[in-house]
C-alpha positions in Angstrom: 189.5 134.7 62.2 186.3 135.1 60.1 186.4 133.3 56.8 184.5 132.6 53.7 182.9 129.3 52.7 185.0 126.4 51.5 182.4 125.5 48.9 179.9 128.2 48.0 176.6 128.6 46.1 177.0 129.1 42.3 174.7 132.2 42.6 177.6 134.6 42.1 179.0 132.8 39.0 175.5 132.6 37.5 175.1 136.3 38.0 178.5 136.9 36.2 177.4 134.6 33.3 174.1 136.5 33.0 175.9 139.9 32.9 178.1 138.5 30.2 175.1 137.3 28.2 173.5 140.7 28.5 176.7 142.3 27.1 176.9 139.9 24.2 179.8 138.0 25.7 179.6 134.2 25.4 179.2 132.9 29.0 181.3 129.9 28.1 184.2 132.3 27.7 183.6 133.6 31.3 183.9 130.0 32.5 187.3 129.5 30.9 190.0 127.9 33.2 187.4 127.2 35.9 186.7 123.6 35.0 183.0 124.4 35.0 180.3 124.1 32.3 177.0 125.9 32.2 175.1 122.8 33.3 177.3 122.7 36.4 175.6 125.9 37.6 172.0 124.7 37.3 170.0 124.1 40.4 169.9 125.7 43.9 172.3 123.1 45.3 175.1 123.6 42.8 178.4 124.4 44.5 181.7 126.1 43.3 184.9 127.2 44.9 186.0 130.8 45.7 188.8 130.4 43.3 186.5 129.4 40.5 184.3 132.4 41.1 187.3 134.7 41.1 188.4 133.3 37.8 185.0 134.1 36.2 185.4 137.7 37.4 188.9 137.9 36.0 187.5 136.6 32.7 184.7 139.0 32.4 186.9 142.0 33.4 189.3 140.9 30.6 186.5 140.4 28.1 184.5 143.5 28.8 185.5 146.9 27.4 185.3 148.6 30.8 185.3 147.0 34.3 183.4 149.8 36.0 179.7 148.7 36.3 180.3 145.0 36.0 180.0 144.4 39.8 176.9 146.6 40.0 175.2 144.6 37.2 176.0 141.3 38.9 174.9 142.6 42.3 171.5 143.6 41.0 171.0 140.0 39.6 171.5 138.6 43.1 168.2 139.4 44.8 168.2 138.8 48.6 166.1 135.7 48.2 168.8 134.1 46.0 171.1 133.9 49.1 169.1 131.1 50.7 168.6 130.8 54.4 171.5 133.3 55.0 169.5 135.9 53.1 166.3 135.1 55.0 168.0 135.4 58.4 169.2 138.9 57.5 165.8 139.9 56.1 163.8 138.7 59.1 166.1 140.3 61.8 164.4 142.7 64.2 166.7 145.6 63.4 169.4 146.6 60.9 172.0 146.4 63.7 171.1 142.8 64.4 171.1 142.0 60.7 174.6 143.5 60.4 175.9 141.4 63.3 174.3 138.2 61.9 176.0 138.9 58.5 179.3 138.7 60.5 178.3 135.6 62.5 177.3 133.7 59.4 179.7 135.2 56.9 180.8 131.7 56.0 177.4 131.1 54.5 177.4 134.2 52.3 178.3 134.6 48.7 180.6 137.5 49.5 184.0 137.8 47.8 185.8 139.2 50.8 185.7 139.1 54.5 184.8 142.3 56.3 184.4 144.0 59.6 181.8 146.3 61.0 182.7 149.4 63.1 180.2 151.7 64.8 181.5 155.2 65.7 178.2 156.3 67.2 176.8 158.3 64.3 178.2 156.1 61.4 178.4 152.4 60.7 181.5 151.4 58.6 181.7 148.1 56.8 185.4 147.6 55.9 186.2 145.1 53.2 189.4 143.2 53.4 190.7 142.9 49.9 194.1 141.4 50.9 193.4 138.0 49.4 191.4 139.2 46.5 193.2 139.6 43.1 193.4 143.3 42.2 191.5 142.8 39.0 188.5 141.9 41.1 188.6 144.9 43.5 186.3 147.2 41.5 183.9 144.3 40.9 183.8 143.3 44.5 183.2 146.7 46.0 180.4 147.4 43.5 178.8 144.1 44.0 178.9 144.3 47.8 177.5 147.8 47.7 174.6 146.9 45.5 173.8 143.7 47.3 173.8 145.6 50.6 171.4 148.2 49.1 169.1 145.5 47.8 168.9 143.9 51.3 168.1 147.3 52.8 165.4 148.0 50.2 163.8 144.7 51.0 163.9 145.4 54.7 162.8 149.1 54.8 159.6 150.5 53.2 161.3 153.7 52.0 165.1 153.5 52.3 167.2 156.6 51.8 170.7 156.1 50.4 171.6 159.8 50.4 173.9 159.3 53.4 175.5 156.2 52.1 179.2 156.5 51.1 181.4 154.0 49.3 185.1 154.4 49.9 187.9 153.4 47.5 191.6 154.1 47.4 191.4 155.0 43.7 192.5 158.5 43.1 191.3 159.2 39.5 188.3 161.5 39.6 186.7 160.2 36.5 187.0 156.6 37.8 185.3 157.6 41.1 182.5 159.5 39.2 181.9 156.5 36.9 181.7 154.1 39.9 179.3 156.5 41.7 177.0 156.4 38.6 177.2 152.6 38.4 176.3 152.1 42.1 174.0 155.0 42.5 175.5 156.5 45.7 178.3 158.8 46.7 181.8 157.4 46.2 184.8 158.9 48.0 188.2 158.4 46.4 191.7 158.5 48.0 190.4 156.5 51.0 192.7 154.3 53.0 190.8 151.2 51.9 187.5 149.8 50.6 184.4 150.4 52.7 180.7 151.2 52.9 179.4 153.7 55.5 175.9 154.6 56.7 174.2 156.8 59.2 173.5 155.0 62.4 170.1 156.7 62.8 168.0 153.8 61.7 170.1 150.9 63.0 168.0 150.2 66.0 164.5 151.0 64.7 162.2 148.0 64.4 162.0 146.6 60.9 158.5 146.5 59.5 159.0 143.1 57.8 160.6 141.3 60.7 158.9 138.1 61.8 160.1 136.6 65.1 159.1 133.0 64.4 160.6 133.0 60.9 163.7 134.7 62.3 164.3 132.1 65.0 163.8 129.3 62.5 166.4 130.9 60.1 168.9 131.4 62.9 168.6 127.7 63.8 169.0 126.6 60.1 172.1 128.9 59.7 173.7 127.4 62.8 173.1 123.9 61.4 174.6 124.8 58.0 177.6 126.5 59.7 178.3 123.4 61.7 178.1 121.3 58.5 180.5 123.5 56.8 183.0 123.5 59.7 183.0 119.7 59.5 184.0 119.8 55.8 187.8 119.5 55.1 189.4 122.6 53.7 190.1 122.6 49.9 193.7 122.0 49.1 193.9 125.1 47.0 192.7 127.2 49.9 195.2 125.6 52.3 198.1 126.1 49.9 197.1 129.7 49.2 196.8 130.5 52.9 200.2 128.8 53.6 201.8 131.0 50.9 200.3 134.1 52.3 201.3 133.2 55.9 204.9 132.8 54.7 204.8 135.4 51.9 208.3 136.8 52.7 209.9 133.3 52.2 211.1 131.8 48.9 208.8 128.8 48.9 208.5 125.8 46.6 206.0 123.0 46.4 208.2 120.6 48.3 208.4 123.0 51.3 204.6 123.7 51.2 203.8 120.0 50.9 205.8 119.3 54.0 204.1 122.2 55.9 200.8 120.6 55.0 202.0 117.1 56.1 201.6 115.6 52.6 203.8 114.6 49.7 204.6 116.7 46.7 203.0 114.1 44.4 199.8 114.1 46.4 199.6 117.9 46.6 200.1 118.2 42.8 197.3 115.7 42.3 194.9 117.4 44.7 195.5 120.8 43.2 195.0 119.4 39.7 191.6 118.0 40.8 190.7 121.5 41.9 191.7 122.9 38.5 194.8 124.8 39.7 198.5 124.4 40.3 201.1 125.4 42.9 202.7 127.7 40.4 199.5 129.6 39.7 198.6 129.9 43.4 202.1 131.0 44.3 202.4 133.7 41.6 198.9 135.0 42.2 199.3 135.2 46.0 202.6 137.0 45.8 201.6 139.5 43.1 198.1 140.1 44.6 199.6 140.9 48.0 202.2 143.2 46.3 199.4 145.1 44.4 197.5 145.5 47.7 200.6 146.8 49.5 201.4 149.3 46.7 197.7 150.4 46.4 197.0 150.9 50.1 200.3 151.8 51.7 202.3 153.4 48.9 205.5 151.6 50.0 208.6 151.8 47.8 208.7 149.2 45.1 212.0 147.7 46.4 210.4 147.3 49.8 207.3 145.6 48.5 209.3 143.2 46.3 211.2 142.1 49.4 208.0 141.8 51.5 206.5 139.3 48.9 209.6 137.2 48.6 211.4 138.5 45.6 215.2 138.7 46.0 215.6 140.9 42.9 213.4 144.0 42.5 213.9 143.8 38.7 212.4 140.3 38.6 209.5 141.5 40.6 208.8 144.5 38.4 208.8 142.3 35.2 206.4 139.8 36.8 204.2 142.5 38.2 204.0 144.4 34.9 203.3 141.3 32.9 200.5 140.2 35.3 198.7 143.6 35.6 199.7 145.5 32.5 201.0 148.4 34.7 204.3 148.8 36.5 204.5 148.8 40.3 205.3 152.5 40.2 202.1 153.2 38.3 200.0 151.5 41.0 201.5 153.4 43.9 199.0 156.1 44.9 199.6 159.8 44.1 197.3 161.2 46.7 195.1 164.0 45.6 191.6 164.6 47.1 188.9 163.2 44.8 185.3 162.5 45.3 181.8 162.9 44.0 178.3 163.4 45.2 
């Protein structure tokens, strides 16, 4: 299973803080509940966790008057060269198809917020983003940021890129929302889609890239492989192990004692490890259950009672109260009312 990095570059959080500053929001407020200070983000070697980055996105979405456009702004601050050797290996690839494959092979080195898959139907390439583990508040930010970052890479690789055939897909059904997102990203956005994705024409995928350099490309591939092996040798973060254990057993009524046993540790040690990573079992458990519920409602349109059971709630009423408190909308309001929407 493809996965994201255990520890990641602070590039994404720096971009979020810069967007906040541009909007007149104190960057320190964006770092609230992350355990990070601005000085922790200085330097090319500064590292953060995925959960810390997600918390900064939650914070700026909460603090900003409107969440549409935040991801696009952040994406434009993350120039391809800020992605380190991962960025260079994509930029120096011989073709766009090879670059796309390498982005999958070395996904663990990326600053992406989600995992994704690439499908080629012959005339179209589809990049499908897996939002399953991403909190719903970050969905709009993530699809915008990924779209803009992808476009920035293509601009750097091609002399005169044409994005007229690029389409961003979202399950959102509100026409105004879709139009606003299209304006923020600068391409066509298609609403009422089965999930989140980017699609392109396959016409240029195998054409030689004018800026490709074989020697530099080979060196970058070797460096990426070394970094990947180093990351694989690092132990998983406890917060990531706990969150994954919860998601793998989402239908069960779990507690910290049970999860500690599953992870072959003691409750006391687990509490301490999570505290060191600036989180708690309660926060991870609630977030995992409600985020999965939001995803199921948003994508599948399952009945609320069914979703409550699937994420481990014995009483639908308790689920509805927790969900509404967490997202400010009831589960019924999140279920899609499918009507064709789109914009060009």
